[in-house]
C-alpha positions in Angstrom: -22.3 -8.6 -8.7 -23.6 -8.8 -4.9 -21.4 -6.5 -2.9 -20.9 -6.2 1.0 -21.7 -2.4 0.9 -21.8 -2.5 4.6 -18.7 -3.8 5.6 -16.9 -1.8 2.6 -18.4 1.5 4.2 -16.7 0.5 7.7 -13.5 -0.5 6.2 -13.2 3.0 4.2 -14.0 4.5 7.9 -11.1 3.2 9.4 -8.8 3.8 6.1 -10.0 7.5 6.6 -8.9 7.2 10.0 -5.7 7.0 9.7 -5.4 9.6 7.6 -5.8 7.9 4.3 -7.8 8.8 2.0 -10.0 5.7 1.4 -11.1 6.5 -2.1 -7.0 6.5 -3.4 -7.2 3.1 -1.8 -9.3 1.7 -3.5 -8.2 -1.6 -6.1 -9.9 -2.1 -9.7 -12.2 -4.3 -8.1 -14.9 -3.9 -5.3 -13.6 -4.8 -2.3 -10.0 -4.4 -2.5 -8.0 -1.1 -1.0 -4.5 -0.7 -1.0 -2.5 1.7 1.5 0.8 1.7 4.0 0.7 1.8 7.0 3.6 2.0 9.7 5.1 1.5 7.2 3.8 -1.8 6.1 2.0 -2.2 2.5 -1.4 -3.6 3.8 -3.8 -5.1 1.4 -7.4 -5.1 2.2 -9.7 -7.4 0.4 -13.1 -7.8 1.0 -14.9 -10.5 -0.7 -17.8 -14.1 -1.3 -16.6 -17.2 -3.5 -18.7 -17.7 -6.2 -20.2 -20.7 -4.8 -21.1 -18.5 -1.4 -22.2 -14.9 -2.9 -23.8 -13.8 0.1 -20.9 -15.1 2.6 -18.5 -11.8 2.6 -14.7 -12.6 4.0 -12.8 -10.0 5.5 -8.9 -9.8 4.7 -5.6 -7.9 5.6 -2.1 -8.9 4.5 1.2 -7.6 4.3 3.8 -8.7 3.0 6.5 -9.9 4.8 9.4 -10.6 2.8 10.2 -12.8 -0.6 10.6 -16.4 0.4 14.9 -16.8 1.1 17.1 -18.2 -1.4 19.0 -19.9 1.8 18.2 -21.3 5.0 14.7 -21.4 4.0 14.0 -24.4 6.8 15.5 -22.6 9.4 13.0 -19.1 8.4 10.9 -22.1 8.0 10.8 -23.3 11.6 11.4 -19.4 12.9 8.1 -18.7 11.1 6.6 -21.4 13.1 7.8 -20.5 16.3 7.1 -16.5 15.9 3.0 -17.8 14.4 2.5 -18.9 18.0 3.2 -15.9 19.8 1.0 -13.8 16.8 -2.8 -12.9 17.9 -5.3 -12.2 15.4 -3.1 -13.3 12.6 -0.4 -15.4 11.2 2.4 -16.1 9.1 1.8 -17.9 5.5 3.3 -17.8 1.9 2.2 -17.3 -1.3 4.1 -17.5 -4.5 7.5 -16.1 -3.7 6.2 -14.4 -0.8 6.1 -14.4 3.3 2.8 -12.5 4.5 1.1 -11.8 7.3 -1.8 -12.1 6.9 -5.7 -12.3 9.4 -8.8 -13.6 7.4 -12.7 -14.4 8.6 -16.1 -14.1 8.1 -17.5 -10.6 7.3 -20.9 -11.7 9.5 -21.0 -9.4 12.7 -17.0 -7.7 11.9 -17.4 -4.3 13.7 -15.5 -1.2 13.0 -13.3 -2.2 16.7 -12.6 -5.0 14.9 -11.3 -4.4 12.2 -9.6 -1.0 13.2 -7.3 -3.7 14.9 -6.7 -5.6 12.3 -5.3 -2.8 10.5 -3.0 -2.0 12.8 -2.1 -5.2 14.0 -1.2 -6.7 10.3 1.2 -3.5 9.4 2.6 -3.7 13.1 3.3 -7.2 12.9 4.9 -6.8 9.2 7.5 -4.4 9.9 8.4 -5.7 13.4 9.2 -9.1 12.2 9.8 -7.9 8.5 13.5 -6.2 10.2 14.6 -8.6 12.8 13.9 -11.2 10.2 16.1 -9.6 7.7 18.5 -9.0 10.3 18.8 -12.8 12.1 19.0 -14.2 8.2 20.9 -11.9 6.4 22.3 -13.1 3.1 19.4 -15.5 2.7 18.5 -13.6 -0.3 20.6 -13.6 -3.6 20.0 -9.9 -4.8 17.3 -9.6 -8.2 15.8 -7.4 -9.5 12.3 -8.6 -9.6 12.8 -8.6 -5.5 9.7 -5.4 -6.2 7.1 -5.8 -3.9 4.0 -8.6 -4.9 1.0 -7.0 -6.8 -2.7 -8.5 -5.1 -4.8 -9.1 -8.2 
């Protein structure tokens, strides 16, 4: 498998400068890292698609919260409004979870943009989690399976 080692080096440098051991953050697959920053779980992925193995993408995601059991329409409308206010990222839904996410081509990606993206995703995730949880309190049923999603 071809791997973008130059971008991976920049990502690990960025993680290290946060005061975290980048080697301990590596996932099971090349190009995956998971860390906790600013109170948010942050998933970083550097990947390519099989049909374009030389084109890499840089993705940073953080679980915002589980999809609610009630008030979905109001929450989704609120999320669309929030999306307009976000810079360089958006809120998306994957499976049973809502995420803060940034995705772009890795071409011409520099360390300052990696730093800013990780910071932005972690900040927005923690900030909007607390705001939405307070605003829509009671919209989630308690379930023992409400643990954080796995990014594999």
